[in-house]
C-alpha positions in Angstrom: 11.4 5.2 20.5 8.7 2.8 19.3 8.7 1.3 15.9 5.1 0.9 15.7 2.9 3.8 15.0 -0.5 2.3 15.2 -3.0 0.4 13.2 -6.2 -1.6 13.6 -5.6 -4.3 16.1 -7.9 -7.3 16.9 -11.0 -6.9 19.1 -10.3 -8.1 22.6 -11.2 -11.9 22.9 -10.9 -12.6 19.3 -8.3 -14.5 17.2 -7.1 -15.9 20.4 -6.0 -19.3 18.9 -4.0 -17.7 16.3 -2.4 -15.2 18.6 -1.3 -17.9 20.9 0.4 -19.8 18.3 2.5 -16.9 17.3 3.3 -16.0 20.9 4.4 -19.7 21.3 6.5 -19.6 18.2 8.2 -16.3 19.4 9.1 -18.0 22.8 10.1 -21.3 21.3 13.0 -22.2 19.0 10.7 -23.6 16.3 12.2 -21.8 13.2 13.0 -18.2 12.9 10.5 -17.5 10.1 6.8 -17.6 10.7 4.6 -17.4 7.4 1.1 -16.4 8.2 -0.9 -16.6 5.1 -4.7 -16.6 4.0 -6.8 -15.2 1.4 -7.4 -11.5 0.9 -9.5 -10.1 3.8 -8.8 -13.1 6.2 -7.3 -10.6 8.8 -3.5 -11.0 8.1 -2.7 -7.2 8.4 -4.9 -6.9 11.6 -3.2 -9.7 13.2 0.3 -8.1 12.2 -0.7 -4.8 13.8 -1.8 -6.7 17.0 1.4 -8.6 17.3 3.4 -5.4 16.7 1.4 -3.5 19.2 1.8 -6.3 21.7 5.5 -6.6 21.6 6.0 -2.8 21.4 4.4 -2.5 24.9 6.7 -1.2 27.6 6.4 -4.3 29.6 7.5 -6.3 26.6 9.7 -4.1 24.4 10.5 -7.0 22.0 9.4 -5.4 18.8 12.7 -5.0 16.9 11.2 -3.5 13.7 8.1 -3.6 11.5 7.3 -2.9 7.9 3.8 -2.8 6.4 3.6 -3.0 2.6 0.8 -1.2 1.0 -0.1 -1.6 -2.7 0.9 1.5 -4.6 1.7 3.6 -1.5 4.6 1.6 0.3 5.4 -1.1 -2.2 9.2 -0.4 -2.8 11.0 -3.3 -1.3 14.3 -1.6 -1.8 13.9 0.2 1.5 12.8 -2.9 3.4 15.8 -3.8 5.2 17.2 -0.3 5.3 14.0 0.7 7.2 14.2 -2.4 9.5 17.8 -1.6 10.2 17.1 2.1 11.0 14.5 0.9 13.6 16.7 -1.6 15.1 19.4 1.2 15.8 16.8 3.5 17.2 15.6 0.8 19.7 19.1 -0.4 20.7 21.8 2.0 21.0 24.3 -0.8 21.1 23.2 -1.7 17.6 23.2 1.9 16.4 27.0 2.0 16.5 27.5 -1.4 15.1 25.1 -0.5 12.1 27.0 2.8 11.6 30.3 1.1 11.6 29.0 -1.4 8.9 28.0 1.5 6.6 31.3 3.4 7.0 33.2 0.2 6.5 31.5 -0.5 3.2 30.1 2.3 1.1 28.5 -0.2 -1.3 26.4 -1.7 1.4 23.2 -0.3 0.2 23.7 -1.9 -3.4 22.1 -5.2 -2.6 19.5 -6.6 -0.2 21.8 -9.4 0.6 24.3 -6.9 2.0 21.7 -4.9 3.8 20.3 -7.9 5.5 23.5 -9.4 6.5 25.7 -6.4 7.4 23.1 -4.0 8.7 20.7 -6.5 10.6 21.8 -10.0 11.2 25.5 -9.4 11.5 25.1 -6.5 14.3 22.4 -8.5 16.2 24.5 -11.9 16.1 27.5 -9.9 17.3 25.7 -8.1 20.2 23.3 -11.0 21.0 24.7 -11.3 24.5 23.6 -7.9 25.4 20.1 -8.2 23.8 16.7 -9.7 24.7 16.7 -13.4 23.9 13.8 -12.9 21.5 13.4 -9.9 19.2 10.4 -9.8 16.8 10.4 -8.4 13.2 7.1 -7.9 11.5 6.8 -7.8 7.6 3.2 -7.4 6.6 1.6 -7.9 3.1 4.9 -9.0 1.4 2.7 -9.8 -1.7 1.9 -6.1 -2.3 5.6 -5.3 -2.9 7.0 -4.2 -6.2 6.6 -7.4 -8.2 6.3 -11.3 -7.6 9.9 -11.7 -8.3 11.0 -9.2 -5.6 8.7 -10.9 -3.2 10.3 -14.3 -3.9 13.8 -12.9 -3.6 13.0 -11.5 -0.1 11.9 -14.9 1.1 14.8 -16.7 -0.6 17.2 -14.1 1.1 15.7 -14.5 4.5 15.6 -18.4 4.4 19.2 -18.6 3.1 20.7 -16.0 5.6 18.8 -17.2 8.8 19.7 -20.8 8.1 23.4 -19.8 8.5 23.2 -18.5 12.1 22.9 -20.7 15.2 20.2 -20.6 17.9 21.7 -17.7 19.7 20.3 -15.3 17.2 17.4 -13.6 18.9 15.6 -12.4 15.7 12.2 -13.8 14.8 10.6 -12.7 11.5 6.9 -12.7 11.2 5.9 -12.5 7.5 2.3 -12.3 6.2 0.9 -12.5 2.6 -1.6 -14.1 0.4 -0.6 -17.8 -0.6 0.4 -16.9 -4.1 1.7 -19.8 -6.0 5.3 -18.5 -6.3 5.6 -17.8 -2.5 3.8 -21.0 -1.4 6.3 -23.1 -3.4 9.2 -21.2 -1.8 8.0 -22.0 1.8 7.4 -25.7 0.9 11.0 -26.2 -0.4 13.4 -28.3 1.7 15.8 -25.3 2.2 13.0 -23.2 3.6 10.9 -25.7 5.7 13.3 -26.3 8.6 13.4 -22.7 9.8 9.8 -21.7 8.7 6.6 -22.2 10.9 3.6 -22.0 8.6 -0.1 -21.0 9.6 -3.0 -21.0 7.0 -5.7 -18.7 8.1 -8.1 -20.5 5.7 -8.0 -23.3 8.0 -8.9 -21.4 11.0 -12.8 -21.2 11.8 -13.2 -17.4 12.3 -17.0 -17.4 12.5 -17.0 -17.1 16.3 -14.6 -14.1 16.2 -16.6 -12.6 13.4 -19.8 -13.0 15.6 -18.2 -11.3 18.4 -17.0 -8.4 16.1 -20.4 -7.8 14.6 -22.2 -8.1 17.9 -19.8 -5.4 19.4 -20.5 -3.0 16.5 -24.3 -3.6 15.9 -25.6 -5.8 18.8 -27.7 -2.8 19.9 -29.6 -2.7 16.8 -29.9 -6.2 15.4 -31.4 -9.4 16.5 -29.1 -12.6 17.1 -30.6 -14.2 14.0 -29.6 -11.1 12.1 -26.1 -11.3 13.4 -25.9 -15.1 12.5 -27.0 -14.1 8.9 -24.2 -11.4 8.6 -21.7 -14.1 9.9 -22.7 -16.4 7.2 -22.6 -13.6 4.6 -18.9 -12.9 5.6 -17.9 -16.4 4.7 -15.1 -16.4 7.2 -13.5 -13.1 5.9 -13.1 -10.2 8.3 -12.9 -7.6 5.5 -16.5 -8.8 4.5 -17.6 -8.5 8.1 -16.1 -5.0 8.6 -17.4 -3.8 5.1 -20.9 -5.0 5.9 -20.8 -3.2 9.4 -19.7 0.1 7.9 -22.4 -0.3 5.3 -25.2 -0.9 7.8 -24.1 1.5 10.6 -26.1 4.6 9.1 -29.4 2.7 9.3 -28.8 -0.9 10.5 -32.5 -2.2 10.1 -33.3 -0.6 6.8 -30.0 -1.4 5.1 -30.0 -5.0 6.3 -33.4 -5.4 4.6 -31.7 -4.2 1.5 -28.8 -6.7 2.0 -31.3 -9.5 2.5 -33.5 -8.6 -0.5 -30.3 -9.1 -2.8 -29.7 -12.4 -1.5 -26.0 -11.7 -1.2 -23.2 -14.0 -0.6 -19.5 -13.3 -0.9 -17.4 -10.2 -0.7 -17.6 -9.4 -4.5 -21.4 -9.3 -4.3 -21.3 -7.1 -1.4 -19.0 -4.7 -3.1 -21.2 -4.7 -6.2 -24.3 -3.8 -3.9 -22.4 -0.9 -2.3 -20.9 0.5 -5.6 -24.3 0.1 -7.6 -26.3 1.6 -4.8 -23.9 4.6 -4.7 -24.2 5.1 -8.5 -28.0 5.3 -8.2 -27.4 8.8 -6.7 -25.4 9.9 -9.7 -27.8 10.7 -12.6 -26.3 13.1 -15.1 -23.7 11.6 -17.6 -20.9 14.1 -16.7 -21.5 13.1 -13.0 -21.3 9.4 -13.8 -18.0 10.0 -15.6 -16.7 12.0 -12.6 -17.8 9.1 -10.4 -15.7 6.7 -12.4 -12.7 9.0 -12.7 -12.7 9.6 -8.9 -12.9 5.9 -8.1 -10.4 5.0 -10.8 -8.0 7.4 -9.3 -8.4 6.3 -5.9 -7.6 2.6 -6.7 -5.0 3.3 -9.5 -3.0 6.1 -7.8 0.6 5.4 -7.5 0.9 7.3 -4.1 -1.4 8.5 -1.4 -3.6 11.4 -2.4 -5.3 14.0 -0.1 -8.9 14.7 -1.1 -8.0 18.2 -2.3 -5.0 16.8 -4.5 -7.4 14.2 -6.1 -10.0 16.8 -6.9 -7.4 19.4 -8.3 -5.8 16.7 -10.3 -9.1 15.8 -12.0 -10.2 19.4 -12.1 -13.3 18.7 -10.1 -15.2 20.9 -7.6 -15.5 20.0 -3.8 -19.2 19.4 -4.3 -18.8 16.5 -6.4 -16.8 14.7 -3.6 -20.1 14.6 -1.5 -22.2 13.3 -4.5 -19.7 10.7 -5.4 -18.1 9.4 -2.1 -20.8 9.6 0.5 -22.3 6.4 -0.6 -18.9 4.6 -0.7 -17.9 5.3 3.0 -18.1 1.6 3.8 -15.4 0.8 1.2 -13.4 4.0 1.1 -12.0 6.2 3.8 -13.5 9.6 3.0 -11.7 12.3 4.9 -13.7 15.3 6.3 -10.8 17.8 5.7 -9.3 18.7 2.4 -5.8 17.6 3.4 -7.1 14.1 4.8 -5.9 11.0 2.8 -8.5 9.3 0.7 -8.0 5.4 0.1 -9.8 2.2 -0.1 -10.1 0.3 3.2 -8.7 -2.9 1.6 -6.9 -4.0 -1.5 -9.6 -6.5 -2.3 -11.9 -3.6 -3.3 -9.3 -2.6 -6.0 -9.1 -6.3 -7.1 -13.0 -6.4 -7.4 -13.2 -3.1 -9.4 -10.5 -4.1 -12.1 -11.3 -7.7 -12.4 -12.0 -8.5 -16.1 -14.7 -11.0 -15.1 -16.8 -7.9 -14.4 -16.1 -6.0 -17.6 -19.3 -4.4 -18.8 -20.9 -4.1 -15.5 -21.4 -0.6 -13.9 -18.7 -1.4 -11.2 -16.0 -2.1 -13.6 -13.0 0.1 -13.9 -10.9 -0.2 -17.0 -7.4 0.2 -15.8 -5.9 1.0 -19.2 -8.5 3.7 -19.8 -8.1 5.3 -16.3 -4.4 5.2 -16.4 -4.8 7.2 -19.5 -7.1 9.7 -17.8 -4.5 10.1 -14.9 -1.6 10.5 -17.3 -3.6 13.1 -19.2 -4.5 14.9 -16.0 -1.0 14.9 -14.7 0.4 16.3 -18.0 -2.4 18.8 -18.2 -1.6 19.8 -14.6 1.9 20.4 -15.4 1.3 22.1 -18.9 -1.2 24.7 -18.2 1.2 27.1 -16.9 1.8 25.5 -13.5 5.3 24.5 -14.4 7.6 27.5 -15.0 11.2 28.7 -14.6 12.0 29.4 -10.9 8.8 28.0 -9.8 9.6 28.6 -6.2 10.8 32.2 -6.7 14.2 31.6 -5.4 15.8 34.2 -7.9 19.1 32.5 -7.4 21.0 29.3 -8.2 23.1 29.2 -5.2 20.5 28.2 -2.6 20.5 24.5 -1.6 17.6 22.2 -1.1 18.5 21.8 2.6 18.1 25.6 3.3 15.1 26.3 5.5 13.7 29.0 3.1 13.8 26.4 0.2 12.2 23.8 2.2 9.4 26.0 3.2 8.8 27.1 -0.5 8.9 23.4 -1.7 6.2 22.6 0.8 4.0 25.2 -0.5 4.0 23.6 -3.9 0.5 22.3 -4.8 -0.2 18.7 -4.1 -1.5 18.0 -7.6 1.6 19.5 -9.2 3.9 17.5 -7.0 2.0 14.2 -7.8 1.9 15.0 -11.5 5.5 15.7 -11.6 6.5 12.5 -10.0 4.0 10.0 -11.4 2.9 11.0 -14.9 5.1 8.4 -16.5 4.0 5.6 -14.5 0.4 6.1 -15.6 1.6 7.0 -19.2 3.2 3.5 -19.6 0.1 1.8 -18.5 -2.3 3.6 -20.9 -3.5 3.3 -24.5 -1.3 6.3 -25.6 -3.9 7.7 -28.1 -3.6 10.8 -30.1 -4.9 12.9 -27.4 -2.4 11.8 -24.8 0.4 11.7 -27.3 -0.4 15.3 -28.4 -0.3 16.5 -24.8 2.9 14.6 -24.1 4.4 16.3 -27.2 3.5 19.9 -25.9 5.0 18.9 -22.5 8.3 17.6 -24.0 8.9 20.7 -26.1 7.6 23.3 -23.8 8.2 22.2 -20.2 10.8 19.6 -20.0 13.5 21.8 -18.2 10.8 23.1 -15.9 9.9 19.5 -15.0 13.5 18.7 -14.3 13.7 21.8 -12.0 10.8 20.8 -9.9 12.2 17.3 -9.4 15.5 18.7 -8.3 13.5 20.7 -5.8 11.7 17.6 -4.6 15.1 15.7 -4.4 13.5 13.3 -7.0 15.8 13.7 -10.1 16.7 10.0 -10.2 12.8 9.4 -10.5 12.9 11.6 -13.5 15.7 9.5 -15.3 13.5 6.5 -14.6 10.4 8.2 -15.8 12.0 9.2 -19.1 13.4 5.7 -19.6 10.0 4.2 -18.9 8.4 6.6 -21.4 10.7 5.9 -24.1 10.3 2.1 -23.6 6.5 2.4 -23.8 6.7 4.6 -27.0 8.6 1.9 -28.7 5.3 -0.1 -29.3 3.4 3.1 -30.3 1.4 2.8 -33.5 2.4 6.3 -34.4 6.0 6.2 -35.0 6.4 9.8 -36.3 4.9 11.2 -33.1 6.9 8.6 -31.1 10.3 9.6 -32.8 9.7 13.3 -32.1 9.0 12.8 -28.4 11.9 10.3 -28.0 14.4 12.7 -29.7 13.4 15.5 -27.4 13.9 13.2 -24.3 
């Protein structure tokens, strides 16, 4: 079974110098850790997918495992080493038994990342190294998008410390990509990390030639070479800027290029601003404008991936508003054609642009505190308005177990917005202003639907998330300026 399920890879004949350096590192003994870093949009994830795809090919078969972090969607580092170990076992049956034995021998093995890395990955691989390929590649992409800065630092420290204790016979090579955040940069520069780490800064690599090839491949039939040169300059060496402008121009390359030129754009943020403000011009009525912001805010602040239908249901909006709001944003947001397709921003830099305080007061700015409040209210309203109830799956008995086929089918039929609301309302509430309106609906939820909420979490096998949600809510209520309301809710919880 392959551990790589696909993703955007580099266009043929591009990023050759970078890929050669990574391939040489894999084949050499120059450190077991490769740190590929660069600014947002410099192509780190595309390179990661390219490496994962290359080493997963049947004629190579050297991809041991891969993990691609994604802000808000796949950011839980607690499952990182578990996932890598699972993939290792699937790929190499000789490791599967060794990993299984490690779990049987130590029931606390999942308690810490140190145990997971040592006993589920490094130990079994070292023990069976003689029966494995001389090189096995592990790809960890976008580490900076995991839970927190501290957690990302802990992962690097753990990798550096653990890998340094093994000799040259260990076949594993870890490729880690992330932005050069200060805390991560300082870690890789420490004497304890440097001997086992190879570093490559993408900001020092001239990508203009590759970007020119990419734009020519996408728009060469419609634009002159001078136009392509202009777009290369506009991209400022960032592949995300190049791919964004390509998606923006494609519907009408000549006319839209004139619009880009007329704005005298430079830089990714200015390109994002043009696209958002252009889309907003199509939204005239005040109610439509607020729906526009609510939809965009939900897409960039959601704590899990949302289908198009789930997003609209959660915000209580009709399908028609989707066409009005999102059609003009297809160059920055993946807009599905079907109701169950996932809607998401193409790149995390779009989120960063929308929520940046330096753009406060501009039409494109998304106030995170306000729209987390909108999402918290939408989640609580979704659960409160008769959606949550006793025996929500109509099981009519307490003896059935979640693993029963009938129960699983009934749980699958639960509305997507209700499932999202039940799991993530507290996360949004903790990041909101907690005004009277929000505290009022939370009070009603606490006194009318608390047990119904616990029931649906049990059905979803997410009861532990419920405990965390209550603790998060109680902590955030401690700073509430409305102590009486806060005390009522806390006592109920």
